[in-house]
C-alpha positions as CSV (number, residue, x, y, z in Angstrom):
1,M,123.0,118.2,173.6
2,L,123.8,121.6,172.1
3,Q,125.8,120.0,169.3
4,R,122.7,118.0,168.3
5,Y,120.6,121.2,168.0
6,L,123.3,123.0,166.2
7,G,123.5,120.2,163.6
8,A,119.7,120.2,163.2
9,A,119.6,124.0,162.8
10,R,122.2,123.9,160.0
11,A,120.4,121.1,158.2
12,H,117.1,122.9,158.5
13,D,118.6,126.2,157.4
14,T,119.4,124.9,154.0
15,R,116.0,123.1,153.7
16,L,114.0,126.1,154.9
17,F,116.0,128.8,153.1
18,P,117.6,127.2,149.9
19,E,117.7,130.7,148.4
20,G,118.9,132.3,151.6
21,L,116.9,135.3,152.9
22,E,116.5,136.9,149.5
23,F,112.7,136.7,149.8
24,L,112.9,139.4,152.5
25,K,113.9,141.9,149.7
26,L,110.6,141.2,147.7
27,A,107.6,143.4,147.7
28,M,105.7,143.0,150.9
29,D,102.8,140.9,149.5
30,L,105.3,138.6,147.7
31,E,107.4,138.4,150.9
32,W,104.3,137.4,152.8
33,A,103.5,134.7,150.2
34,E,107.0,133.2,150.5
35,S,106.7,133.3,154.3
36,N,103.3,131.6,154.1
37,A,104.7,128.9,152.0
38,L,107.6,128.4,154.4
39,L,105.2,128.2,157.4
40,G,103.2,125.6,155.3
41,R,106.3,123.5,154.8
42,I,106.9,123.6,158.6
43,A,103.3,122.6,159.4
44,E,103.5,119.7,156.9
45,D,106.8,118.3,158.2
46,D,106.3,117.0,161.8
47,A,110.0,116.3,162.3
48,L,110.9,119.8,161.2
49,G,108.3,121.4,163.4
50,K,109.5,119.4,166.4
51,D,113.1,120.3,165.8
52,L,112.3,124.0,165.4
53,V,110.4,123.9,168.7
54,A,113.3,122.1,170.4
55,I,115.9,124.5,168.9
56,T,113.9,127.7,169.8
57,D,111.2,127.1,172.3
58,P,107.5,126.2,172.0
59,E,106.3,129.8,172.0
60,F,108.6,131.0,169.3
61,L,106.9,129.3,166.4
62,A,103.5,130.3,167.7
63,E,104.7,133.9,167.9
64,V,106.0,133.8,164.3
65,R,102.6,132.4,163.1
66,A,100.8,135.2,165.0
67,A,103.1,137.9,163.6
68,H,102.6,136.4,160.1
69,E,98.8,136.5,160.4
70,A,98.9,140.1,161.7
71,Y,101.3,141.0,158.8
72,G,98.8,139.5,156.3
73,A,95.9,141.4,157.9
74,V,97.8,144.7,157.7
75,L,98.6,144.0,154.0
76,G,95.0,143.2,153.3
77,I,95.8,139.6,152.3
78,T,94.2,137.6,155.1
79,K,91.6,140.2,156.0
80,A,90.2,142.8,153.6
81,H,90.6,146.4,154.6
82,E,87.4,148.3,155.3
83,A,86.8,151.1,152.9
84,P,86.6,154.5,154.5
85,T,83.0,155.5,155.0
86,D,83.6,159.1,154.3
87,V,86.2,159.6,151.6
88,A,85.7,163.4,151.7
89,A,87.1,163.3,155.3
90,L,90.4,162.3,153.8
91,R,90.7,165.5,151.8
92,G,91.8,167.7,154.7
93,P,94.6,165.3,155.9
94,L,95.7,164.8,152.3
95,R,96.0,168.5,151.8
96,E,98.0,168.8,155.0
97,L,100.3,166.0,153.8
98,V,100.8,167.6,150.3
99,S,101.5,171.0,152.0
100,A,104.1,169.4,154.4
101,I,105.8,167.7,151.5
102,G,105.8,170.9,149.6
103,G,107.3,172.7,152.5
104,Y,110.0,170.1,152.9
105,L,110.8,170.3,149.1
106,L,111.0,174.1,149.3
107,Q,113.4,173.9,152.3
108,V,115.7,171.3,150.6
109,V,115.8,173.3,147.3
110,A,116.5,176.5,149.2
111,S,119.5,174.9,150.8
112,V,121.2,174.3,147.4
113,D,124.0,176.6,146.4
114,R,124.9,175.8,142.8
115,E,128.5,176.9,143.4
116,R,128.9,174.3,146.1
117,P,128.3,170.8,144.5
118,E,128.1,169.1,148.0
119,T,124.8,171.0,148.6
120,V,123.4,169.7,145.3
121,Q,124.4,166.1,146.2
122,S,122.9,166.6,149.7
123,A,119.6,167.8,148.2
124,R,119.5,164.8,145.8
125,T,120.1,162.5,148.7
126,A,117.4,164.1,150.8
127,L,114.9,164.0,147.9
128,A,115.8,160.4,146.7
129,P,112.9,158.7,148.5
130,L,110.4,161.1,147.0
131,D,112.0,160.6,143.6
132,R,111.7,156.8,143.9
133,L,108.0,157.2,144.9
134,R,107.5,159.4,141.9
135,Q,109.0,156.8,139.6
136,A,107.0,153.9,141.1
137,S,103.8,156.0,140.8
138,A,104.5,156.8,137.2
139,R,105.2,153.1,136.4
140,R,101.9,152.1,138.1
141,A,100.0,154.8,136.2
142,A,101.6,153.5,132.9
143,G,100.4,150.0,133.8
144,K,104.0,148.6,134.2
145,N,105.2,146.7,137.2
146,G,102.0,147.3,139.2
147,K,101.5,146.8,142.9
148,G,103.3,143.8,144.1
149,A,104.4,142.7,140.7
150,P,108.1,141.8,140.6
151,A,110.3,143.7,138.2
152,V,110.5,142.0,134.8
153,D,113.9,141.5,133.1
154,G,114.4,144.3,130.7
155,D,111.9,146.6,132.5
156,D,114.7,148.8,133.7
157,E,113.1,152.0,132.3
158,V,114.0,154.8,134.6
159,L,112.2,158.1,134.4
160,P,114.5,161.0,133.5
161,E,116.3,162.5,136.5
162,L,115.0,165.9,137.5
163,E,117.5,168.7,137.5
164,L,117.3,172.0,139.5
165,D,116.1,173.8,136.4
166,T,113.3,171.2,135.6
167,P,110.0,173.1,135.6
168,V,107.5,172.0,138.2
169,P,104.1,171.2,136.6
170,D,101.0,172.9,137.8
171,V,99.0,170.8,140.3
172,P,95.2,171.1,140.2
173,Q,93.7,172.3,143.5
């Protein structure tokens, strides 16, 4: 009995995931779209659906569908997000966030000793997520590779790497 399920699982693995699980590396909205198409194929193929229920259990596929629906709602795909009624109320928390990030940056930069290269590398590693965010924001602002758009071949433009001596621009208050 187990051998039958194992054979069915292997056959369905290549049918369901011909490209493997690469879709899990896509932007969240594209990942959701791929998952949605996959769930659609399962719904259209009665034999596939029955085999999946037999291999897993009846509740598994229902839970996957429920999680997929919730994921779509969180992303604003299946249910539009409500606009905040009082945008001004976001100013205080946004200022706190900017202040916290600034404090973090200051602490990381203060930990650098130019005569000890490992501290420079450690600071770069600690600041890498913020640098990636900065680059993505700059691309969106420039109209390239916007939200959810996959990278285009040849669109490998990377913003210049910031050095310790790079001046910090003034931020309007």
